[in-house]
C-alpha positions, 0 to 999 in steps of 0.5 A, a space after each residue: 533511501 533516506 529520511 523520508 516518512 510515508 504518510 497515511 491519510 487521516 480518514 484511513 488511519 482507523 482502517 490501517 489500525 484495524 487491519 493490523 494485529 495488536 495485543 487485544 485483537 487479531 488483524 490480517 497484517 502484522 505491521 502498518 508497513 504490511 498493510 500499506 504495501 498490500 494497499 499500494 499493490 491493490 491500488 496499482 492493480 486497480 489503477 486507483 491513485 488518490 491524494 492523501 488530504 489530511 495526514 494522520 498524526 496519531 496511530 499510524 503516524 508517518 512511518 520512516 521509509 527505512 522501515 520499508 527498506 528493512 523489510 525489502 518493501 523499497 522494491 515495491 516503492 521503486 517499481 510503482 515509481 518506474 511504472 508510474 513515471 516510465 522513467 528509470 532515473 526515478 530510482 536514482 540513489 541519493 537523489 532526495 527529489 526522486 525519493 520524495 516523488 517515489 514516496 508520494 506515488 506509493 502513498 497515493 496508491 496505498 491511499 487508493 488501495 485503502 479506499 478499495 479495502 474500506 469499500 470491500 470490507 464494509 460490514 465484514 466481521 472477519 477481515 481475513 476471510 474477506 481479504 482472501 476473497 479479494 485476492 482470489 477474485 483478483 487472481 481469477 479475473 480474466 484480463 487478456 489485454 494486460 498481463 498482471 503487473 502485481 501478483 497479490 497472491 503472494 500475500 496469501 
């Protein structure tokens, strides 16, 4: 992967920050990247892909894609791209156009997942408990027409 930066929608920046642990609070996730990968998996699971609109320039600002690669999250980005485009050439190395398309697909699924989280976390005092409930409900949903493409339970 290269120099592309993963962007966060401005209207979801506060949510991403509130889901991340920092010195003065305990969030559900350690890093912004963790939040975005979880949100992208949730967005893909529920087939919710949403364009970003205005981009956050403050916390969290655009995140270098190498940060995702270091954590092994580039696999999620690539899998989402293949699933969306049905074309394995989308993961061609050293192709800036493919990299941008992969990142764009990931950003939109993450944005969709963040919309789902914002709705389901509304009014929650403890995000951890509510996210566990979301994971459990996803795990036990009966959907016999399609196998689970993304198993969110690994985040438990």
